[in-house]
GUKOLKE-11774 format. One record per residue: residue number from 0; x, y, z of N, C-alpha, C, O in turn. Coordinates in steps of 0.05 Angstrom, whole numbers. Layout:
<atom seq="NUM" n_c1="X" n_c2="Y" n_c3="Z" ca_c1="X" ca_c2="Y" ca_c3="Z" c_c1="X" c_c2="Y" c_c3="Z" o_c1="X" o_c2="Y" o_c3="Z"/>
...
***
This chain:
<atom seq="0" n_c1="-246" n_c2="6434" n_c3="1398" ca_c1="-231" ca_c2="6415" ca_c3="1405" c_c1="-249" c_c2="6399" c_c3="1425" o_c1="-244" o_c2="6376" o_c3="1428"/>
<atom seq="1" n_c1="-270" n_c2="6411" n_c3="1439" ca_c1="-286" ca_c2="6391" ca_c3="1456" c_c1="-302" c_c2="6374" c_c3="1442" o_c1="-305" o_c2="6351" o_c3="1449"/>
<atom seq="2" n_c1="-312" n_c2="6384" n_c3="1422" ca_c1="-328" ca_c2="6362" ca_c3="1404" c_c1="-316" c_c2="6338" c_c3="1394" o_c1="-328" o_c2="6317" o_c3="1390"/>
<atom seq="3" n_c1="-290" n_c2="6342" n_c3="1390" ca_c1="-275" ca_c2="6317" ca_c3="1380" c_c1="-266" c_c2="6301" c_c3="1408" o_c1="-259" o_c2="6278" o_c3="1405"/>
<atom seq="4" n_c1="-266" n_c2="6308" n_c3="1426" ca_c1="-261" ca_c2="6294" ca_c3="1452" c_c1="-287" c_c2="6280" c_c3="1459" o_c1="-287" o_c2="6256" o_c3="1466"/>
<atom seq="5" n_c1="-311" n_c2="6293" n_c3="1457" ca_c1="-335" ca_c2="6282" ca_c3="1463" c_c1="-341" c_c2="6258" c_c3="1441" o_c1="-351" o_c2="6236" o_c3="1447"/>
<atom seq="6" n_c1="-334" n_c2="6265" n_c3="1412" ca_c1="-340" ca_c2="6245" ca_c3="1393" c_c1="-322" c_c2="6217" c_c3="1401" o_c1="-331" o_c2="6194" o_c3="1400"/>
<atom seq="7" n_c1="-297" n_c2="6225" n_c3="1407" ca_c1="-281" ca_c2="6202" ca_c3="1411" c_c1="-292" c_c2="6182" c_c3="1437" o_c1="-292" o_c2="6157" o_c3="1438"/>
<atom seq="8" n_c1="-300" n_c2="6201" n_c3="1456" ca_c1="-310" ca_c2="6189" ca_c3="1483" c_c1="-333" c_c2="6167" c_c3="1474" o_c1="-333" o_c2="6143" o_c3="1479"/>
<atom seq="9" n_c1="-352" n_c2="6182" n_c3="1458" ca_c1="-376" ca_c2="6165" ca_c3="1454" c_c1="-371" c_c2="6144" c_c3="1434" o_c1="-385" o_c2="6124" o_c3="1435"/>
<atom seq="10" n_c1="-350" n_c2="6147" n_c3="1414" ca_c1="-344" ca_c2="6125" ca_c3="1397" c_c1="-331" c_c2="6101" c_c3="1415" o_c1="-337" o_c2="6078" o_c3="1412"/>
<atom seq="11" n_c1="-312" n_c2="6111" n_c3="1436" ca_c1="-301" ca_c2="6093" ca_c3="1451" c_c1="-325" c_c2="6075" c_c3="1466" o_c1="-325" o_c2="6050" o_c3="1464"/>
<atom seq="12" n_c1="-342" n_c2="6088" n_c3="1480" ca_c1="-364" ca_c2="6073" ca_c3="1494" c_c1="-377" c_c2="6054" c_c3="1475" o_c1="-379" o_c2="6030" o_c3="1479"/>
<atom seq="13" n_c1="-386" n_c2="6067" n_c3="1452" ca_c1="-396" ca_c2="6045" ca_c3="1437" c_c1="-382" c_c2="6023" c_c3="1429" o_c1="-392" o_c2="6001" o_c3="1426"/>
<atom seq="14" n_c1="-359" n_c2="6029" n_c3="1425" ca_c1="-339" ca_c2="6003" ca_c3="1416" c_c1="-333" c_c2="5986" c_c3="1438" o_c1="-323" o_c2="5964" o_c3="1433"/>
<atom seq="15" n_c1="-337" n_c2="5993" n_c3="1463" ca_c1="-333" ca_c2="5977" ca_c3="1487" c_c1="-362" c_c2="5961" c_c3="1491" o_c1="-363" o_c2="5938" o_c3="1499"/>
<atom seq="16" n_c1="-383" n_c2="5977" n_c3="1486" ca_c1="-407" ca_c2="5960" ca_c3="1488" c_c1="-409" c_c2="5936" c_c3="1463" o_c1="-420" o_c2="5914" o_c3="1467"/>
<atom seq="17" n_c1="-399" n_c2="5942" n_c3="1443" ca_c1="-397" ca_c2="5926" ca_c3="1420" c_c1="-384" c_c2="5900" c_c3="1427" o_c1="-394" o_c2="5879" o_c3="1420"/>
<atom seq="18" n_c1="-360" n_c2="5903" n_c3="1440" ca_c1="-342" ca_c2="5882" ca_c3="1450" c_c1="-356" c_c2="5867" c_c3="1471" o_c1="-357" o_c2="5842" o_c3="1470"/>
<atom seq="19" n_c1="-368" n_c2="5882" n_c3="1492" ca_c1="-381" ca_c2="5869" ca_c3="1514" c_c1="-403" c_c2="5851" c_c3="1502" o_c1="-403" o_c2="5827" o_c3="1506"/>
<atom seq="20" n_c1="-420" n_c2="5862" n_c3="1490" ca_c1="-441" ca_c2="5846" ca_c3="1479" c_c1="-430" c_c2="5826" c_c3="1460" o_c1="-438" o_c2="5803" o_c3="1463"/>
<atom seq="21" n_c1="-414" n_c2="5830" n_c3="1442" ca_c1="-403" ca_c2="5809" ca_c3="1424" c_c1="-389" c_c2="5786" c_c3="1444" o_c1="-393" o_c2="5762" o_c3="1440"/>
<atom seq="22" n_c1="-377" n_c2="5794" n_c3="1462" ca_c1="-367" ca_c2="5774" ca_c3="1483" c_c1="-388" c_c2="5758" c_c3="1495" o_c1="-384" o_c2="5733" o_c3="1495"/>
<atom seq="23" n_c1="-411" n_c2="5768" n_c3="1506" ca_c1="-432" ca_c2="5755" ca_c3="1518" c_c1="-444" c_c2="5739" c_c3="1497" o_c1="-453" o_c2="5717" o_c3="1504"/>
<atom seq="24" n_c1="-447" n_c2="5745" n_c3="1470" ca_c1="-458" ca_c2="5732" ca_c3="1452" c_c1="-442" c_c2="5703" c_c3="1448" o_c1="-453" o_c2="5681" o_c3="1445"/>
<atom seq="25" n_c1="-416" n_c2="5708" n_c3="1448" ca_c1="-402" ca_c2="5682" ca_c3="1444" c_c1="-403" c_c2="5665" c_c3="1467" o_c1="-403" o_c2="5641" o_c3="1463"/>
<atom seq="26" n_c1="-403" n_c2="5673" n_c3="1489" ca_c1="-409" ca_c2="5656" ca_c3="1510" c_c1="-436" c_c2="5642" c_c3="1517" o_c1="-439" o_c2="5621" o_c3="1530"/>
<atom seq="27" n_c1="-457" n_c2="5660" n_c3="1506" ca_c1="-482" ca_c2="5645" ca_c3="1503" c_c1="-481" c_c2="5628" c_c3="1483" o_c1="-495" o_c2="5608" o_c3="1488"/>
<atom seq="28" n_c1="-469" n_c2="5629" n_c3="1462" ca_c1="-468" ca_c2="5610" ca_c3="1439" c_c1="-454" c_c2="5584" c_c3="1446" o_c1="-462" o_c2="5561" o_c3="1441"/>
<atom seq="29" n_c1="-434" n_c2="5589" n_c3="1458" ca_c1="-422" ca_c2="5565" ca_c3="1465" c_c1="-432" c_c2="5545" c_c3="1488" o_c1="-429" o_c2="5520" o_c3="1489"/>
<atom seq="30" n_c1="-446" n_c2="5561" n_c3="1505" ca_c1="-461" ca_c2="5547" ca_c3="1527" c_c1="-484" c_c2="5535" c_c3="1514" o_c1="-492" o_c2="5513" o_c3="1523"/>
<atom seq="31" n_c1="-497" n_c2="5546" n_c3="1495" ca_c1="-521" ca_c2="5535" ca_c3="1484" c_c1="-512" c_c2="5507" c_c3="1468" o_c1="-523" o_c2="5486" o_c3="1471"/>
<atom seq="32" n_c1="-492" n_c2="5511" n_c3="1453" ca_c1="-482" ca_c2="5487" ca_c3="1435" c_c1="-471" c_c2="5464" c_c3="1455" o_c1="-478" o_c2="5441" o_c3="1452"/>
<atom seq="33" n_c1="-455" n_c2="5470" n_c3="1474" ca_c1="-445" ca_c2="5450" ca_c3="1491" c_c1="-465" c_c2="5433" c_c3="1507" o_c1="-461" o_c2="5410" o_c3="1514"/>
<atom seq="34" n_c1="-491" n_c2="5449" n_c3="1511" ca_c1="-511" ca_c2="5431" ca_c3="1525" c_c1="-527" c_c2="5414" c_c3="1508" o_c1="-544" o_c2="5399" o_c3="1517"/>
<atom seq="35" n_c1="-523" n_c2="5415" n_c3="1481" ca_c1="-533" ca_c2="5399" ca_c3="1461" c_c1="-511" c_c2="5375" c_c3="1451" o_c1="-519" o_c2="5361" o_c3="1432"/>
<atom seq="36" n_c1="-487" n_c2="5371" n_c3="1463" ca_c1="-472" ca_c2="5353" ca_c3="1454" c_c1="-484" c_c2="5324" c_c3="1458" o_c1="-492" o_c2="5317" o_c3="1480"/>
<atom seq="37" n_c1="-483" n_c2="5308" n_c3="1435" ca_c1="-495" ca_c2="5279" ca_c3="1443" c_c1="-479" c_c2="5267" c_c3="1462" o_c1="-454" o_c2="5269" o_c3="1460"/>
<atom seq="38" n_c1="-489" n_c2="5252" n_c3="1484" ca_c1="-474" ca_c2="5231" ca_c3="1499" c_c1="-492" c_c2="5205" c_c3="1497" o_c1="-514" o_c2="5202" o_c3="1488"/>
<atom seq="39" n_c1="-474" n_c2="5186" n_c3="1508" ca_c1="-485" ca_c2="5161" ca_c3="1511" c_c1="-500" c_c2="5153" c_c3="1487" o_c1="-523" o_c2="5146" o_c3="1488"/>
<atom seq="40" n_c1="-484" n_c2="5152" n_c3="1463" ca_c1="-493" ca_c2="5146" ca_c3="1438" c_c1="-492" c_c2="5115" c_c3="1435" o_c1="-472" o_c2="5100" o_c3="1438"/>
<atom seq="41" n_c1="-518" n_c2="5106" n_c3="1428" ca_c1="-518" ca_c2="5073" ca_c3="1430" c_c1="-531" c_c2="5064" c_c3="1401" o_c1="-550" o_c2="5077" o_c3="1392"/>
<atom seq="42" n_c1="-522" n_c2="5045" n_c3="1390" ca_c1="-529" ca_c2="5033" ca_c3="1366" c_c1="-537" c_c2="5003" c_c3="1372" o_c1="-523" o_c2="4988" o_c3="1385"/>
<atom seq="43" n_c1="-565" n_c2="4997" n_c3="1361" ca_c1="-574" ca_c2="4970" ca_c3="1365" c_c1="-590" c_c2="4963" c_c3="1343" o_c1="-602" o_c2="4980" o_c3="1331"/>
<atom seq="44" n_c1="-591" n_c2="4936" n_c3="1337" ca_c1="-610" ca_c2="4925" ca_c3="1317" c_c1="-637" c_c2="4928" c_c3="1326" o_c1="-643" o_c2="4924" o_c3="1350"/>
<atom seq="45" n_c1="-656" n_c2="4935" n_c3="1307" ca_c1="-682" ca_c2="4938" ca_c3="1316" c_c1="-699" c_c2="4921" c_c3="1296" o_c1="-719" o_c2="4930" o_c3="1286"/>
<atom seq="46" n_c1="-690" n_c2="4896" n_c3="1291" ca_c1="-704" ca_c2="4878" ca_c3="1271" c_c1="-678" c_c2="4874" c_c3="1252" o_c1="-654" o_c2="4877" o_c3="1257"/>
<atom seq="47" n_c1="-690" n_c2="4865" n_c3="1227" ca_c1="-671" ca_c2="4853" ca_c3="1207" c_c1="-670" c_c2="4880" c_c3="1189" o_c1="-691" o_c2="4893" o_c3="1184"/>
<atom seq="48" n_c1="-646" n_c2="4886" n_c3="1181" ca_c1="-642" ca_c2="4909" ca_c3="1165" c_c1="-644" c_c2="4936" c_c3="1179" o_c1="-640" o_c2="4958" o_c3="1168"/>
<atom seq="49" n_c1="-651" n_c2="4935" n_c3="1203" ca_c1="-657" ca_c2="4960" ca_c3="1217" c_c1="-640" c_c2="4967" c_c3="1239" o_c1="-633" o_c2="4948" o_c3="1253"/>
<atom seq="50" n_c1="-632" n_c2="4993" n_c3="1244" ca_c1="-613" ca_c2="4998" ca_c3="1264" c_c1="-629" c_c2="5022" c_c3="1279" o_c1="-643" o_c2="5038" o_c3="1267"/>
<atom seq="51" n_c1="-624" n_c2="5023" n_c3="1308" ca_c1="-636" ca_c2="5047" ca_c3="1322" c_c1="-608" c_c2="5059" c_c3="1335" o_c1="-590" o_c2="5046" o_c3="1347"/>
<atom seq="52" n_c1="-608" n_c2="5084" n_c3="1331" ca_c1="-586" ca_c2="5102" ca_c3="1341" c_c1="-603" c_c2="5120" c_c3="1365" o_c1="-624" o_c2="5132" o_c3="1360"/>
<atom seq="53" n_c1="-589" n_c2="5119" n_c3="1388" ca_c1="-603" ca_c2="5136" ca_c3="1407" c_c1="-580" c_c2="5148" c_c3="1423" o_c1="-558" o_c2="5137" o_c3="1424"/>
<atom seq="54" n_c1="-586" n_c2="5171" n_c3="1435" ca_c1="-565" ca_c2="5192" ca_c3="1446" c_c1="-581" c_c2="5207" c_c3="1466" o_c1="-606" o_c2="5206" o_c3="1466"/>
<atom seq="55" n_c1="-566" n_c2="5223" n_c3="1486" ca_c1="-576" ca_c2="5241" ca_c3="1504" c_c1="-563" c_c2="5268" c_c3="1502" o_c1="-541" o_c2="5270" o_c3="1493"/>
<atom seq="56" n_c1="-578" n_c2="5288" n_c3="1512" ca_c1="-567" ca_c2="5315" ca_c3="1510" c_c1="-573" c_c2="5322" c_c3="1536" o_c1="-590" o_c2="5309" o_c3="1548"/>
<atom seq="57" n_c1="-557" n_c2="5344" n_c3="1549" ca_c1="-558" ca_c2="5355" ca_c3="1573" c_c1="-585" c_c2="5370" c_c3="1575" o_c1="-600" o_c2="5367" o_c3="1594"/>
<atom seq="58" n_c1="-590" n_c2="5388" n_c3="1553" ca_c1="-612" ca_c2="5405" ca_c3="1549" c_c1="-632" c_c2="5395" c_c3="1528" o_c1="-624" o_c2="5378" o_c3="1513"/>
<atom seq="59" n_c1="-657" n_c2="5403" n_c3="1525" ca_c1="-670" ca_c2="5397" ca_c3="1507" c_c1="-663" c_c2="5409" c_c3="1480" o_c1="-659" o_c2="5433" o_c3="1479"/>
<atom seq="60" n_c1="-661" n_c2="5393" n_c3="1459" ca_c1="-650" ca_c2="5396" ca_c3="1435" c_c1="-663" c_c2="5386" c_c3="1408" o_c1="-677" o_c2="5365" o_c3="1410"/>
<atom seq="61" n_c1="-660" n_c2="5395" n_c3="1390" ca_c1="-670" ca_c2="5382" ca_c3="1364" c_c1="-646" c_c2="5364" c_c3="1354" o_c1="-622" o_c2="5372" o_c3="1353"/>
<atom seq="62" n_c1="-653" n_c2="5340" n_c3="1346" ca_c1="-633" ca_c2="5323" ca_c3="1334" c_c1="-643" c_c2="5302" c_c3="1310" o_c1="-666" o_c2="5293" o_c3="1308"/>
<atom seq="63" n_c1="-622" n_c2="5297" n_c3="1292" ca_c1="-631" ca_c2="5279" ca_c3="1274" c_c1="-601" c_c2="5267" c_c3="1263" o_c1="-579" o_c2="5276" o_c3="1271"/>
<atom seq="64" n_c1="-603" n_c2="5252" n_c3="1249" ca_c1="-577" ca_c2="5237" ca_c3="1236" c_c1="-579" c_c2="5239" c_c3="1206" o_c1="-599" o_c2="5237" o_c3="1192"/>
<atom seq="65" n_c1="-551" n_c2="5244" n_c3="1198" ca_c1="-544" ca_c2="5242" ca_c3="1170" c_c1="-525" c_c2="5215" c_c3="1164" o_c1="-507" o_c2="5208" o_c3="1179"/>
<atom seq="66" n_c1="-533" n_c2="5204" n_c3="1142" ca_c1="-514" ca_c2="5179" ca_c3="1139" c_c1="-515" c_c2="5173" c_c3="1114" o_c1="-531" o_c2="5185" o_c3="1100"/>
<atom seq="67" n_c1="-497" n_c2="5153" n_c3="1104" ca_c1="-492" ca_c2="5144" ca_c3="1079" c_c1="-470" c_c2="5120" c_c3="1077" o_c1="-458" o_c2="5112" o_c3="1097"/>
<atom seq="68" n_c1="-467" n_c2="5110" n_c3="1051" ca_c1="-444" ca_c2="5088" ca_c3="1054" c_c1="-421" c_c2="5097" c_c3="1046" o_c1="-406" o_c2="5081" o_c3="1034"/>
<atom seq="69" n_c1="-412" n_c2="5125" n_c3="1051" ca_c1="-382" ca_c2="5130" ca_c3="1048" c_c1="-383" c_c2="5153" c_c3="1071" o_c1="-404" o_c2="5164" o_c3="1077"/>
<atom seq="70" n_c1="-362" n_c2="5157" n_c3="1080" ca_c1="-358" ca_c2="5177" ca_c3="1099" c_c1="-358" c_c2="5204" c_c3="1088" o_c1="-362" o_c2="5224" o_c3="1101"/>
<atom seq="71" n_c1="-354" n_c2="5202" n_c3="1057" ca_c1="-354" ca_c2="5231" ca_c3="1044" c_c1="-376" c_c2="5236" c_c3="1032" o_c1="-377" o_c2="5257" o_c3="1020"/>
<atom seq="72" n_c1="-396" n_c2="5220" n_c3="1032" ca_c1="-427" ca_c2="5219" ca_c3="1016" c_c1="-449" c_c2="5218" c_c3="1040" o_c1="-466" o_c2="5200" o_c3="1040"/>
<atom seq="73" n_c1="-446" n_c2="5233" n_c3="1055" ca_c1="-471" ca_c2="5228" ca_c3="1080" c_c1="-495" c_c2="5244" c_c3="1070" o_c1="-500" o_c2="5267" o_c3="1079"/>
<atom seq="74" n_c1="-510" n_c2="5234" n_c3="1053" ca_c1="-531" ca_c2="5247" ca_c3="1040" c_c1="-559" c_c2="5246" c_c3="1049" o_c1="-576" o_c2="5263" o_c3="1045"/>
<atom seq="75" n_c1="-561" n_c2="5224" n_c3="1064" ca_c1="-589" ca_c2="5218" ca_c3="1074" c_c1="-593" c_c2="5226" c_c3="1101" o_c1="-575" o_c2="5228" o_c3="1117"/>
<atom seq="76" n_c1="-619" n_c2="5233" n_c3="1107" ca_c1="-627" ca_c2="5241" ca_c3="1130" c_c1="-649" c_c2="5218" c_c3="1143" o_c1="-667" o_c2="5205" o_c3="1132"/>
<atom seq="77" n_c1="-642" n_c2="5219" n_c3="1168" ca_c1="-660" ca_c2="5204" ca_c3="1186" c_c1="-667" c_c2="5218" c_c3="1210" o_c1="-650" o_c2="5229" o_c3="1225"/>
<atom seq="78" n_c1="-695" n_c2="5218" n_c3="1215" ca_c1="-708" ca_c2="5231" ca_c3="1236" c_c1="-729" c_c2="5212" c_c3="1246" o_c1="-739" o_c2="5193" o_c3="1234"/>
<atom seq="79" n_c1="-736" n_c2="5221" n_c3="1275" ca_c1="-761" ca_c2="5209" ca_c3="1286" c_c1="-782" c_c2="5225" c_c3="1282" o_c1="-784" o_c2="5247" o_c3="1294"/>
<atom seq="80" n_c1="-801" n_c2="5217" n_c3="1264" ca_c1="-822" ca_c2="5233" ca_c3="1257" c_c1="-846" c_c2="5236" c_c3="1285" o_c1="-864" o_c2="5252" o_c3="1283"/>
<atom seq="81" n_c1="-842" n_c2="5219" n_c3="1307" ca_c1="-859" ca_c2="5219" ca_c3="1328" c_c1="-847" c_c2="5240" c_c3="1348" o_c1="-859" o_c2="5245" o_c3="1368"/>
<atom seq="82" n_c1="-825" n_c2="5253" n_c3="1343" ca_c1="-810" ca_c2="5269" ca_c3="1364" c_c1="-801" c_c2="5291" c_c3="1349" o_c1="-776" o_c2="5292" o_c3="1345"/>
<atom seq="83" n_c1="-816" n_c2="5311" n_c3="1339" ca_c1="-804" ca_c2="5333" ca_c3="1326" c_c1="-798" c_c2="5359" c_c3="1344" o_c1="-793" o_c2="5381" o_c3="1336"/>
<atom seq="84" n_c1="-802" n_c2="5350" n_c3="1369" ca_c1="-803" ca_c2="5374" ca_c3="1388" c_c1="-771" c_c2="5371" c_c3="1405" o_c1="-759" o_c2="5350" o_c3="1407"/>
<atom seq="85" n_c1="-765" n_c2="5391" n_c3="1413" ca_c1="-739" ca_c2="5388" ca_c3="1428" c_c1="-739" c_c2="5369" c_c3="1450" o_c1="-758" o_c2="5369" o_c3="1466"/>
<atom seq="86" n_c1="-718" n_c2="5354" n_c3="1453" ca_c1="-719" ca_c2="5333" ca_c3="1474" c_c1="-692" c_c2="5329" c_c3="1485" o_c1="-673" o_c2="5337" o_c3="1472"/>
<atom seq="87" n_c1="-688" n_c2="5315" n_c3="1510" ca_c1="-664" ca_c2="5307" ca_c3="1519" c_c1="-658" c_c2="5284" c_c3="1514" o_c1="-635" o_c2="5278" o_c3="1520"/>
<atom seq="88" n_c1="-675" n_c2="5264" n_c3="1503" ca_c1="-670" ca_c2="5237" ca_c3="1497" c_c1="-680" c_c2="5232" c_c3="1467" o_c1="-702" o_c2="5237" o_c3="1457"/>
<atom seq="89" n_c1="-656" n_c2="5220" n_c3="1452" ca_c1="-665" ca_c2="5224" ca_c3="1425" c_c1="-662" c_c2="5194" c_c3="1415" o_c1="-646" o_c2="5180" o_c3="1426"/>
<atom seq="90" n_c1="-679" n_c2="5185" n_c3="1392" ca_c1="-677" ca_c2="5160" ca_c3="1382" c_c1="-687" c_c2="5164" c_c3="1353" o_c1="-705" o_c2="5178" o_c3="1346"/>
<atom seq="91" n_c1="-667" n_c2="5147" n_c3="1334" ca_c1="-677" ca_c2="5147" ca_c3="1305" c_c1="-670" c_c2="5119" c_c3="1298" o_c1="-651" o_c2="5107" o_c3="1307"/>
<atom seq="92" n_c1="-691" n_c2="5108" n_c3="1277" ca_c1="-687" ca_c2="5086" ca_c3="1266" c_c1="-681" c_c2="5090" c_c3="1237" o_c1="-690" o_c2="5109" o_c3="1224"/>
<atom seq="93" n_c1="-665" n_c2="5071" n_c3="1228" ca_c1="-660" ca_c2="5070" ca_c3="1202" c_c1="-670" c_c2="5047" c_c3="1188" o_c1="-661" o_c2="5027" o_c3="1199"/>
<atom seq="94" n_c1="-685" n_c2="5043" n_c3="1168" ca_c1="-694" ca_c2="5016" ca_c3="1154" c_c1="-677" c_c2="5012" c_c3="1128" o_c1="-662" o_c2="5029" o_c3="1117"/>
<atom seq="95" n_c1="-682" n_c2="4989" n_c3="1119" ca_c1="-675" ca_c2="4979" ca_c3="1092" c_c1="-647" c_c2="4981" c_c3="1090" o_c1="-638" o_c2="4992" o_c3="1070"/>
<atom seq="96" n_c1="-630" n_c2="4973" n_c3="1110" ca_c1="-597" ca_c2="4973" ca_c3="1106" c_c1="-588" c_c2="4943" c_c3="1104" o_c1="-596" o_c2="4924" o_c3="1117"/>
<atom seq="97" n_c1="-571" n_c2="4945" n_c3="1084" ca_c1="-559" ca_c2="4918" ca_c3="1079" c_c1="-537" c_c2="4910" c_c3="1096" o_c1="-518" o_c2="4924" o_c3="1102"/>
<atom seq="98" n_c1="-541" n_c2="4882" n_c3="1106" ca_c1="-517" ca_c2="4870" ca_c3="1124" c_c1="-492" c_c2="4870" c_c3="1117" o_c1="-473" o_c2="4868" o_c3="1133"/>
<atom seq="99" n_c1="-492" n_c2="4871" n_c3="1088" ca_c1="-461" ca_c2="4868" ca_c3="1075" c_c1="-452" c_c2="4894" c_c3="1074" o_c1="-428" o_c2="4896" o_c3="1067"/>
<atom seq="100" n_c1="-465" n_c2="4917" n_c3="1078" ca_c1="-453" ca_c2="4942" ca_c3="1071" c_c1="-441" c_c2="4956" c_c3="1102" o_c1="-450" o_c2="4951" o_c3="1124"/>
<atom seq="101" n_c1="-421" n_c2="4974" n_c3="1095" ca_c1="-415" ca_c2="4990" ca_c3="1117" c_c1="-431" c_c2="5017" c_c3="1116" o_c1="-436" o_c2="5026" o_c3="1094"/>
<atom seq="102" n_c1="-438" n_c2="5029" n_c3="1137" ca_c1="-451" ca_c2="5057" ca_c3="1136" c_c1="-436" c_c2="5077" c_c3="1154" o_c1="-420" o_c2="5070" o_c3="1172"/>
<atom seq="103" n_c1="-441" n_c2="5098" n_c3="1149" ca_c1="-427" ca_c2="5124" ca_c3="1165" c_c1="-447" c_c2="5144" c_c3="1171" o_c1="-464" o_c2="5152" o_c3="1154"/>
<atom seq="104" n_c1="-445" n_c2="5151" n_c3="1197" ca_c1="-468" ca_c2="5175" ca_c3="1205" c_c1="-454" c_c2="5197" c_c3="1224" o_c1="-434" o_c2="5196" o_c3="1237"/>
<atom seq="105" n_c1="-471" n_c2="5214" n_c3="1221" ca_c1="-462" ca_c2="5239" ca_c3="1242" c_c1="-489" c_c2="5246" c_c3="1254" o_c1="-510" o_c2="5243" o_c3="1242"/>
<atom seq="106" n_c1="-487" n_c2="5256" n_c3="1278" ca_c1="-511" ca_c2="5264" ca_c3="1295" c_c1="-513" c_c2="5293" c_c3="1290" o_c1="-491" o_c2="5304" o_c3="1295"/>
<atom seq="107" n_c1="-531" n_c2="5309" n_c3="1282" ca_c1="-537" ca_c2="5335" ca_c3="1280" c_c1="-552" c_c2="5342" c_c3="1304" o_c1="-574" o_c2="5332" o_c3="1306"/>
<atom seq="108" n_c1="-544" n_c2="5358" n_c3="1324" ca_c1="-558" ca_c2="5367" ca_c3="1344" c_c1="-558" c_c2="5397" c_c3="1347" o_c1="-536" o_c2="5408" o_c3="1346"/>
<atom seq="109" n_c1="-578" n_c2="5410" n_c3="1352" ca_c1="-582" ca_c2="5437" ca_c3="1348" c_c1="-567" c_c2="5449" c_c3="1327" o_c1="-555" o_c2="5470" o_c3="1332"/>
<atom seq="110" n_c1="-567" n_c2="5437" n_c3="1302" ca_c1="-553" ca_c2="5447" ca_c3="1280" c_c1="-522" c_c2="5446" c_c3="1278" o_c1="-509" o_c2="5460" o_c3="1263"/>
<atom seq="111" n_c1="-512" n_c2="5430" n_c3="1295" ca_c1="-484" ca_c2="5425" ca_c3="1301" c_c1="-478" c_c2="5394" c_c3="1294" o_c1="-491" o_c2="5375" o_c3="1305"/>
<atom seq="112" n_c1="-458" n_c2="5390" n_c3="1273" ca_c1="-456" ca_c2="5361" ca_c3="1276" c_c1="-437" c_c2="5350" c_c3="1288" o_c1="-415" o_c2="5362" o_c3="1290"/>
<atom seq="113" n_c1="-439" n_c2="5328" n_c3="1299" ca_c1="-422" ca_c2="5311" ca_c3="1318" c_c1="-417" c_c2="5283" c_c3="1308" o_c1="-435" o_c2="5269" o_c3="1300"/>
<atom seq="114" n_c1="-390" n_c2="5275" n_c3="1310" ca_c1="-383" ca_c2="5247" ca_c3="1301" c_c1="-363" c_c2="5239" c_c3="1320" o_c1="-368" o_c2="5242" o_c3="1344"/>
<atom seq="115" n_c1="-341" n_c2="5228" n_c3="1312" ca_c1="-320" ca_c2="5216" ca_c3="1326" c_c1="-293" c_c2="5228" c_c3="1318" o_c1="-278" o_c2="5221" o_c3="1300"/>
<atom seq="116" n_c1="-290" n_c2="5248" n_c3="1335" ca_c1="-269" ca_c2="5268" ca_c3="1330" c_c1="-266" c_c2="5282" c_c3="1305" o_c1="-246" o_c2="5284" o_c3="1292"/>
<atom seq="117" n_c1="-293" n_c2="5292" n_c3="1299" ca_c1="-295" ca_c2="5310" ca_c3="1271" c_c1="-302" c_c2="5288" c_c3="1251" o_c1="-312" o_c2="5298" o_c3="1230"/>
<atom seq="118" n_c1="-301" n_c2="5263" n_c3="1251" ca_c1="-303" ca_c2="5244" ca_c3="1227" c_c1="-332" c_c2="5231" c_c3="1235" o_c1="-343" o_c2="5230" o_c3="1257"/>
<atom seq="119" n_c1="-342" n_c2="5221" n_c3="1210" ca_c1="-367" ca_c2="5205" ca_c3="1211" c_c1="-364" c_c2="5177" c_c3="1232" o_c1="-341" o_c2="5169" o_c3="1236"/>
<atom seq="120" n_c1="-379" n_c2="5167" n_c3="1241" ca_c1="-380" ca_c2="5144" ca_c3="1258" c_c1="-387" c_c2="5123" c_c3="1237" o_c1="-406" o_c2="5128" o_c3="1222"/>
<atom seq="121" n_c1="-373" n_c2="5100" n_c3="1235" ca_c1="-375" ca_c2="5079" ca_c3="1218" c_c1="-391" c_c2="5056" c_c3="1233" o_c1="-386" o_c2="5052" o_c3="1257"/>
<atom seq="122" n_c1="-408" n_c2="5040" n_c3="1221" ca_c1="-424" ca_c2="5014" ca_c3="1232" c_c1="-431" c_c2="4999" c_c3="1208" o_c1="-435" o_c2="5010" o_c3="1186"/>
<atom seq="123" n_c1="-433" n_c2="4969" n_c3="1213" ca_c1="-448" ca_c2="4955" ca_c3="1197" c_c1="-460" c_c2="4937" c_c3="1215" o_c1="-451" o_c2="4931" o_c3="1237"/>
<atom seq="124" n_c1="-483" n_c2="4928" n_c3="1201" ca_c1="-507" ca_c2="4907" ca_c3="1215" c_c1="-492" c_c2="4885" c_c3="1228" o_c1="-495" o_c2="4878" o_c3="1251"/>
<atom seq="125" n_c1="-476" n_c2="4874" n_c3="1212" ca_c1="-465" ca_c2="4849" ca_c3="1219" c_c1="-446" c_c2="4851" c_c3="1246" o_c1="-441" o_c2="4830" o_c3="1259"/>
<atom seq="126" n_c1="-437" n_c2="4874" n_c3="1252" ca_c1="-419" ca_c2="4878" ca_c3="1273" c_c1="-439" c_c2="4889" c_c3="1300" o_c1="-428" o_c2="4896" o_c3="1322"/>
<atom seq="127" n_c1="-465" n_c2="4891" n_c3="1297" ca_c1="-481" ca_c2="4899" ca_c3="1322" c_c1="-498" c_c2="4877" c_c3="1327" o_c1="-513" o_c2="4867" o_c3="1310"/>
<atom seq="128" n_c1="-496" n_c2="4870" n_c3="1354" ca_c1="-516" ca_c2="4847" ca_c3="1364" c_c1="-544" c_c2="4861" c_c3="1370" o_c1="-563" o_c2="4848" o_c3="1378"/>
***
């Protein structure tokens, strides 16, 4: 009978450790993700048919843009090849856009997608000064 109580006690302790460590993992994960949320997202023209998208993050994070001509088909990737290191300030330039088209983008910051309330952000060159 003592063996069963010991086994039960050991399993209980192991279970508590898993819960404790799992809980810490969730807190750390949320903390890391929340520090990479893009803020101060700014779009500006950077020449004809070129747009610059910039944003900041609280901590140093990797970031890039996914974009396309439809909010459901965002298949193009835009990165800043000069800044492939983690940073708090991010800037991506997208070339060869048509002024007559609408485009949609999301920011990917530390592997998490960010948009406008879960949706892609829309823009067109003719609406940006």
